[in-house]
N, C-alpha and C positions, 0 to 999 in steps of 0.2 A: 500685519502680527505673526510671531514669532514661530518659527518651526516647532514641532513636535510630532508625535506619532501616530498611525493607526495600528489600532491591534487588535487582530482577528486568532480567535480560538476554531479549531475545525476536530472532527471526529466522524468517523464512522468505518463500516468494511468497506474491502476494494477485492477484485480478483485477480489473482495469476496463477495462470496456469504454466508450470514448467516442469522438467524434468529434474527428479531426486536422485542421488547417490545411491550406488555407484555409479549410476547411467551418468554420461556427459552430458553436460547442459544442452547441447546442440542436438540431443537425440529428440525425434520430434513425437512420437508415442510413447513412451517410458518402456523399458524391458525387465531392469534390475533394481529398479526404485521401487520406492512405495506408491507414486504417482504414475497414473496411466491415462492416456486418451482414448476412451473405451466405444464400444458401438458407433453409432453416425457422431459422434464427436470429431471437431475438426483436430489437425495435430496443434502442437504445443505451439503459442507465441511468444511464451515468456513475458508479454506485457503488463504493464501494472493499469488495470481500467478501475477509476476510482467512480465511475458511475455507471449504474445496470445498464441502462440505455446506450453505454457507447459498447458495450461488448458485441463482437462482430458475431454474426448467426446466433444470435440468444435462446433461440428456441434448443439448439442441439447443443451448446458449451455453458450452461447454465445449470449446475447442479440442484437437485432439488434435496431438500433434508425433514425433519420434522417438520411438522407446521408450528409446533409453537417455539422452531427455533426463529428468536429476533437478530438475522444474521443477512438481512438483505444489502446487496451493495449500493453503497451510496454515501459518500463523504460529504460532510456538510458545514458549516459556519455554525456554531453553536451561538458563540458570542462576539459583540464587535463593539468598539469603543474607541472615542480618542482619548488618546492617555491624560489623564489626570480630568478627564468629563464624561458628560453623560453617553449611556449606552445608544449604539447606533442601531437602532430595532431593524430598520430599512436594510442590513446585511444577513439578519439572521438568516438561518437557511439556504443562504446562498450556495452552490454547487460548487464543490474544490475539483479540480481536475491537475493533473499532471501529463503535457501533453508532449507528441512528439516521439511517440512510442516509447517510453521510457521502460527499462528492463535492469534487472541486476546483473551486475556482470561480476560473475564467480565462474569456478570452477570444479564444483565440487570437491571429489576427494583427489582428483586429476594430478592437479598442482601442488595443493597443499593438504594436510590434515589437521584438524582438531579446528579450532575456533576462526582461522583464519579464512577457512570456506564458508562460514555462515554472517561476514559481516561485508559485505560488498558496498561498492560504488552503486548509485542508480542515474545512469545514464541513458540518452541525456536527462537534463531538467530543467521543466519549463512548468511553473506554476502559475495555475489559473482561479481566480475567483471570479464567480458569474452569478449575477441576479435577474432574475427578468422582473420586473415591476407589474403590478396588477392594471396601474392605471396607463402604460405603455410605458414607454423605455428601457434600459438596460444597464447595470452596471459592471464593469470588467474591469480586473486588476490583473495584469499580467504581466511575467518578468521570465524571461531565458538565463539560465547561469552557465557559461561556457568552463568545460573543466580544467584548462587551461587559458584565461583570457588572453588576447591578443596573439597566441601563438597556432594552437592546431583545434581548437574548438573542443569536440567531443571523443577523438581518434586517440583514445589513452594510449592505445597500444603502440603509437608513434614516439612517444615523450622517452622512454626509457629511464624515467625519471620519477618515480613513484613519488618523490616527495613534494613535485609540482603542485600534485592533487591531493596531496595528503587534508587539506579543509575539507575537502568531500566526502573522505570517510567515516564510518560511524565512531562517536566520541566515547558512546557507553554500547555495552552487552551483556544483557542478564539472562541466566538459564532457566531459572524461576523466578518470573517476577511476580510479586504480589498486585503491582498496578495494574499491569496485564489482566490479571487472573478476577480482581473487582470492574475494570473495564467491560470487559467478555460476560463477565457473573457468571464462569465457570470455576468451581473452588476443586470439584473430583472429577479428574479429568477420565478416570478409569469408567465411571458412570455417564459422564457425555459421552463417549462412542460405545457402550453400551446400550444407549438410548438409539444410536445410530441403526446398531446392529438388528435390533429388535423392529425398527422401521424397515429396512432394508428388507429383512424377512416377509415382511407382511407383505412390502410392495413386489416382489421378488413371485409371492404366492397370488397376487393377483394379478399381473401383466399377464396380457393375452402375444404381447407381440417377441419371437424369440431371441430378436437383437438386444432389445430392451431387458430383458431378462438374463441375457448372457453378461451384460454389462452389470447390471444391479449384482450380479451373484460374484463375479469378480470386485468389483468394490468393496463385497462383503466378506472377502478371502483375502486381500490387502491389508481392512482394519485386523482382521483376525491375525495374520502373519506379524503385521507391525507392531504388534500391541503385545508379544510375546515378551515376557522377563521374568528371570527367576523370584524378583523381589518389586510387585509391581507399585506397591508404597513407597519404597526405599529408592527405586531405579525405575520410572514408567518406561513402558515400550515406547519406540522408535518414535511414532505418528501421535502417540498420547505427550510425549516429551516435548515434541514442537509446539503445544499449545501454550506453553510456559513462556518457551522464548521471548525476549524483546531486544531489539537494535534501535538506539536512538543514534540520531543524525542532528547537527548544527550547525549551518554555514550559511554565510551572506548570499546572496541574489544579486549577481552584479552585471548581468548583461543587458539586451535590450528589452524594452519594456513596453506596454499598451494599456493605456487606461482610458475608461469613456464613463462616462455618467460622474464625473467627481464631482462636480459640481450639488448632485443630489445629495452628496454627503456632505455639504456646506463649507468646501475649501479645497484645495489643489494637493495630487498627488504629484509627487517629488521622486525623480528617478536620473541622477546624472551619470555619467560615465563613468569609464574604469578606471580615471582619476580624479573622482570626486567618493570615495570612499565613505564618507560622511552620509552619503545618498543612497548606500547599499539599503537592498531592503533584508531583512534577518528573517531566518524560517530553522524552528527546532520543531520536531516530531520523531516518534517512533511508530515502529511497525512490531506487531505481538498477534500472539494469540492465533498462530497458522494452523490450520485445517485441512491437512493434506488431502483429505477425500474431497471436501467441497472447495479445493483451490482460493480459499478465503484467509482474508487476515485483519487484523483491526489496525488504523491508524489513528495519531491522534496527535495533534501539536498547536503550532503557533506560527502566524507572520506578523511581521514587526514593518512597518511602511511609514517611510519621514512624508510627514503631511502639513501642511501649511492652511490653518482655517482661515476662512475668510473673517 
């Protein structure tokens, strides 16, 4: 049969613990930005964790919020289908990961000001879709995208030529996105953090652990300090403003690939080399709704994979 495509849609929250400006991005715990590693939490690692179980030292590094808040970490496939064909329910709820310890490559306000410091590369980039089946077996679709194929892999600082990785830069950036607000179901940023502050106040009153109490008190003060604005309606405070941000990437995935269980999908997954652009995979996704207190952000996107049905 002729070639077609496997189309996957995914979404969910992920965690990324990182320093924010005016701290340098390599600051391990946060000093002057609105994000801080507190109490017994580990130093920042800046890594994007798309699955809660992958977060190292989960008990220390996964912050709690209001119990009514539906933002547990976990990016999953919401829809899967063969292009022009029936849905592939076997892939629904498959876990989505970015492997190899991906980080945002940015320098806060140290190198550039304005929007440039908020539209980063994600390096390295290796996307994986994984589904364990109840009856046994597993489906795995995984492919890596080197930043500059055939030259220096992910060592972007050695290129001297940003144009070489232009395709990996974001294609769109929105300061206040209605799509993000709808996805995270938050339309009043001030009320969102007001509920958080009320929850923190209750936790502070209840905790008997002095280290935990101090961490909660600092979280509360950071939200207060970062919410200050002369006109919160027209111009939300810094931590509130970040909830509305949306950054979109769209690019090919061109490197080495791995797939298992493709026969369970009813065909063959295709992935040629760098000289076979027709067999590149293609992804488009956005990150938005950044919660600088919980270190969580929402991700929504798609993956298009060449496929040959049986």
